[in-house]
N, C-alpha and C positions, 0 to 999 in steps of 0.2 A: 504493500500500500504506500509506504514511504517512498519507494523507488519510482512509482508512477507519478507521485506528487512532485518529486524533483524533476522528472522529465517535463511535466507541464510547466513548471517554473522556468526551466531552461529554454523551452520553446517560446514562452512569453517574453523572456529577456531578449531572445534572438529577434523576435518580431519587432519589439520596441527599438532594438539597435538598428535594424534595417530601416525602420521608419525615420529614426533620427538622422541616419545617413542621407536619406532622400530629402530631408528638410535642411541639409547643409548645416547641421548643428556643429558648433566649434568643438575642437578636440578636447579642450579643457572641460567643457560641459559633459562630453561623453565619458571622460574618465571619472568625473564626480558621480555621475549616475551609475557607472559600473561599480564603484566602491560602495555605493548605497545598495547594490543588489537589484537595481531597477533595470539595468541594461547590461549588455556585454561590453567588453573593452573595445577600443578603437581598432586594435590589431585583429581581434576576432571578427569585427564587422567587415574589415577589409578583406579578410580571407573568405568570409561568407559571400561577399559581393563578387569576388573573383571566381569562386566555385559556381555561383549562380549564373555568371556570365558564360562560363564554359558550358554548363548544361544548356543554357539558352541557345548558344551557337550550334551545339550538336542537334538540338531539336529543330532549329531552323533549317539546317542542312538536310536533316532526315525528311522533313515535310516538303521542303522545296525540291529535293531530289526525286521525290515520288511523282512530281509534275501534276499531282492532284490537289492543287491549292489555288486559292484566289488571293491576289495581292491587292490589299486595300490600303490606300494612303491619302494623306491630307496635309495641309500646311499647319504648323504650330507656331504661334507668335508668343514670345516670352519677353517680358519687360524686365531687364536687369538694371534696376535702379541703383545708383551709387551716390555717395555724398559729394565727391569731388569730380567734376567733369575732366576728361582728358583732352589734350590738345588735338589729337587725331579725330575724336568723335565727341565734341563738347555737349551735345544735346540729345542726339538720337540714341536711346538705350533699348530700342525694340529690336530683337533678334528674330529672324525668320528661319524656321527649321522645317524639316519634313519628317513626319512620323508615320510609320506604317505597321502593318500586321499581316500575318499569313492566316487564312481561314481554310481549313481542310474541306474538300469537296465531298459531301456525304450524299444521301439520297440515292445510293447505288450507282453513282457516277463512276465510269470506268475510263481507262486510257483510250479505248476505242472511240468514245464519244468526243475526245479532244484531238483525234488523229485526222485533222482536216486542214492544216495550214496551207498546203499547196492548192487545195480545192478553193479556198477563199481567195487566195492571191490571184488565181486565174479569173476570178469574177470581180476583182477589185477595180474600180473605175479609174484609179490613178496609176495602174500598172501599164507601163508603156507597151508591154508585149501581150496584153490581153486582147482577145478577139472581140470585136463589137457585139457579135451575137451572144457572147458569154456574159456580158455585163447586164445585170437585171434592169429592166425598165418597168416599174410597178405603177399602174394607173391608180389614181386616188380612190376610185370606186372599189378597188380590191381590199382596201383597209376596212371597208364597211362589211365585208363578207367574212372577216376572221372568225367572229363568234355569231353565227346566224341566229336571228331572233326566233324564240320559241314562245308561241302564244298558248294560253290556257283557256279554260272554259269561261272565265270572266272577261275575256277579250282584252286584258291589259297587256301592255308590253313589259319586257323584263325590267325596265327602269321604273315604270309605274308600279310594278309589283314590289320593288324595293321601297318605293315611297310609301306604299300602303303599309308595309311592315314598319317603317320608321314612324309613321303617324301613330300606329298602335303601340309601339314600344315607348314612345314619349308619353302617351296618355297613361299607360300602366305604371311607368316608373316615376313620373313627375306630376301626374294628376292627383285628384283626391284619393284618400286611402282605399276607398271601395274598389278601385280598379286594380289593386295589387293582387287580388285573387286570380287574375288572368295571366300571371307571369308565365305559367307553363304553356298557356295557349299561344303566347307570342312566338316563342321559339327563336329560330334564326332564319334569315332569308335564304333563298335557294343558293346552292353552290354551283358556280359555273365551271371553274377549273382550279381546285385548291391544291396547294403544295402540302404534303404531309409534314407534320411537326417532328423534327429530329433534334436531339440534343447534340450540340457541337461545341467547339472550343476555338480559341485563337492563340497564335504564337506571335508575340510582339517582335518586330524587327528593330535593329539598332537605329536610333534617331540620327538623322543626317543634318549636317550644317549646310543645308542647301535650301534656297527659297524657290519652290516650284511655281515660278511666276511666268515662265515662258516654255515653249516646246523644248528648247535646249536644256534648260535646267531640269525639266521633267525627265528627259532622256538620261541625264547624269544620275538623277535619283533612282530611276529604274535599274540602271546598270549596277549601281552600288547595292541595291536590294537583291538583284540577281547574284551578285558576287557573294553576298552573305549566304545565299541559298546553295551556292556551289554549282550554278548553271551558267552557261555562256557559250561563246564560240571557242572551241578547242584550238583553232588555228591562231587565235590571239592570246588566249589564256590557257596554257596546258593544264590538264587535270580537271577541268570543269566538265559538267555534263551537257551534252548537246541535245536540246529538245527535239531536233530533227523535224518531223512533220507534225509534232504536237503543238497546239496553241497554248498560250499563257493568258489567263484572264486577269484583267486589271479593273479595279473598281474605284470610283471617285465621284466627286461632285461634277456639276455641269462644266465649270471652267477647266477642271482637270481633263475631262473627256475631250473638250475642244482642243486643248494643248496636245493630247495624245493623237487625235485625228490629224492635226496639222503636222505633228512630228512624222507620222507614218507617210503622209503625202510628200513631205520634203525629202524623205529618205528613199523614195521609190527608185531613184537612179542608182543606188548602191548595187554592187556586184554580188553580194552574198545575202542570203535570206536573213541572217542575224543583223547585218547592217541595215537592211530594209525594215527591220522590226516587223517582218512578215508574220511572225508568230503571235503578235499582240492583238488581243480582242478586248476592247473596252466594254465594261458592264455598267449600266446606269444605276446609280443608287436612288431608289424611289422615295426615300425620306426627303431628299432635297426637292423632289417634285412636289411633295405635299406642302413643303414650305413655299414653293412657288405658287401653288393654288391659293394659299392664304394671302400671299402678297397680291395676287391678281384681284381677289375680292376687295382688298383694301384699296387698290388703285381705282377700281371701278366705282365703288360705292362711298368712298371716303375722300381719297386724294384726287379725285377727278375734278379738275378745275372747270370743266364744262357743265357740271351738274348744278342744279339749283336746289337750295334747301327747301324742305317742306316738312310738315309736322310728323310725318311717318318715315323719315329717312333713317338710315342705319346709325348715324352718329347721334341722333336724338334718342334712339333706343339705348345705345351704349352709355349715354350720359345718365340714364336712369339707374343702371346697375354698377357703373364705375364713374361716379361724378368727379372724383379726384384725379382720374387718369385720362380725361377727355382730350386734353391738349397733347398728351403723350401719344395717344392712339391716333390723333389727327396728323401728327408729324412723323413719328418713327416708332411704331408699336413693338416691333420684333415679332418673331413667329409665335412664341408661347402665348403672349397676350392676345394676339389677333386670333389664334386658334380657339382660345377660351371664349372670346367675344362671339365668334361664329357659332360655337356650340350653344352658348347660353341664350343669345338672342334668337337663334333658330328654334330652340326648345319652347321659349315663351311664345314665339310667333305661331308655331304649330299647335300649341295648346289653345291659342286664341282662335285658330281656325276650327278646332273642335268645338269651342263655345258657340261659334256662329252656326256650325253644322247642327248642333244640338237644338239651337233656337229655331232653325228651319224645320227640323223634323218634329220637334215638340214645342209648339208655340207657347210662349209664356216662360220658358226656361231661359234665364239670362246669365247664369254662371255654371261652371263645371260642378260646383257643389250641389246645385239644384239638379243638375243632370244625373249625378251619382245617386241622389235620393230616389230616382225613378228605378234604380237597380236594373239597368239595361243588360241583356244577355250578351254573350260573346258573339253570337251570330249577328245581333244588331250592330255591335261595335265594328265587326269586320265589314258588314255591308256599308256602314257609314264611311269607313276608311277607304273602301274601294271607290265610293262616290267622290270623296275628297280628292283622291289621287287622280281620278278620271277628269276632274275639272281643271287640273293644272294644264296650261297650254303647252302644246308641242312646239318645237322650233319653227315649223312652218306656220303655225297659228300665231306665234309671236311676230313673225314677219308680216303677216296680213294685218295685224293690229297696228304695226308701226307705219304702214303706208296709207292708213286712212287719213282723212282730213282732220285738221287740228281740232275743229269744233266737235268732231265725232269721237274724239279720244279722251280717255281718262288716264293721263300720263302718270299720275301718282299711283293709281292702281296697277298700271303696267310695270312701273319700277318695283313696286312691292312684290308682284308676282314673279318678276324676273329674279329678284333677290332671293325669294323663297326657292326658286328652281336651282339657283347657283348653290345655295346652302345645302340643299338635298344632294346635289352632285358632289359637293365636298364631303358630306357624310358618307356617300356611297364609296368614293375612292378611299376614304379613311377606313371604312369597314373592310374593304378588300385587302388593304395593307395590313391591318391589325390581325386578320384571320388567315392570311396567306392565300387568299383567293385571287391568284394572278389573272384568272379569266375575267373576273369582275373588274379588276383594275384596268385591264386592257380595253374593256368595253367603254371605260370612261375617257380613254385617251383622245378619241376624235373630238368630242365636244370641248374638252379642255384645250385641245390644240387651237380651236377657233377662238376660245376665250383668251388664251395667251396672245394670239396674233392681234386680237382686238385691243388689248391694253398695252401693246408694245413689247411683249416678251417673246419675240420671234425666235430667239435661240432655243428656248425650251420647246416651242412648237416644232421646230426643225428636228430637235433631238428625239422627241417622241415619235415623229414620223419615221425617223431613221431606225429607231428601235423596232417598230412594227414591221417595217420592210425587212430588216435583217432577220428577226426571229422567225417570221412566218413565210418568207419568200426567198431568202438568201442562204441562211445557215442550213446545213444538213440536219436531219432529224435529231440526232444525239446532241449536237451543240445547241439546237433550239431549245430542247428540254433543259439543258444546263443553264442557259441564259435566263429562262423564265424562273427557274428556282432561285438563282442568285439575285435577280432583280426583285423578287418578292421579299428578300431581306431588305429592310428599310434603307440600308446604305448609310446609316448615321455613323460617320467616322469620328464623332466627338470622343468616343472612348479611346481613340488612339492618343489623345493628349495625356492619358494617364500613364503612358509608357515611360520608363525611366530614361532620363536624358543621358545618353552615352555618346556625346559629340566627340 
């Protein structure tokens, strides 16, 4: 018993020692804490860090050498503040680094799925030796056929069925207590193409003293990551593993992907496949896409200088729930704050739609509390939700509303209905991401492409179009499956900032 207690104490001291080392604790403080029995000594900490580094290097080479890994990386900005400025750099204390991680490819992905580098290069539009008939030319209409519409007995489209589920879910979760009894009835919306949940891990890469701000610096960062993994061109670096015809998957945000595509285009004239970066296949991180969706809603309904204020606009609703943050949301809200505003205002708006629907069906009912006292059955609630979702205008109906004469239009109602539709579309893509339903996420791509183009986010629209074309019309079947799996991971590389700085 005493032996196990001592082991736990030693383990705790070691953990505290590593933590103090990560915090750059002065050596004098380390020795004091070691004598007090709180931490291990500075020499023991150094030995532990050295051993951990060796184990980490071995793990990186093992996983990277298997070629069954995804390289995810992002920039990391660190502000090294000091008391006395130096002559060389008197003011700028911000250091730009690159931090990355290796993620193993699970979900029964095999090397055969990745054995297609030459096949993709022959179909690459910037390959000078590619035949014109081999370069894919995908009409826009083909994107609408990726997930064919499946209608049911109620005549609702797939999107309207999701909206029906969302209206019911909000009423049950956030309406009067009576509706909680229907939680089991709500369930989940239909699954289009879900990725199974598999427990995985990550292996941090050594942080690089490189700012990935251009195609050239991204190339340098990738080459150093590959060097850590023990892969490369054996003609240039003896002893490394040649990936040959296997592709290497790289994940990052939109700017990183643009740099990678530009890098591959400028390297097309190189004589070797390694010099051409022929093996590289970028994978879009969809969490950044979700951030772009929230930013698009902010641009359209808040930051839009062409809009006119009216009593029911989005900022008026936000001022009711966040009166002290109205100015912040109006100027630069950030993703988390805007995400919560979309959710909260959307819930309140949908509950108010329920109130109006209840008043229409049961004259005299003016509140949801009065509606709950009537104890409506689940069949009645579902019927009402279908009617609510059916009344939401389709894109073609919105277009017809906008071309009418000004005296025939109710522009405030149109703006409110459009905001409700965008909020529901945001909830749908969020649900698909949170539940790994990549099929549902892809069905949301086309409408979001038009929204992005309409509010000036053309690069995101182009990247989404590129994703759909590559995954469904360019990649072979195995790689298409792999790309869908990896894209369904949100792609939030913020965890990479937690990696130890080993510059």
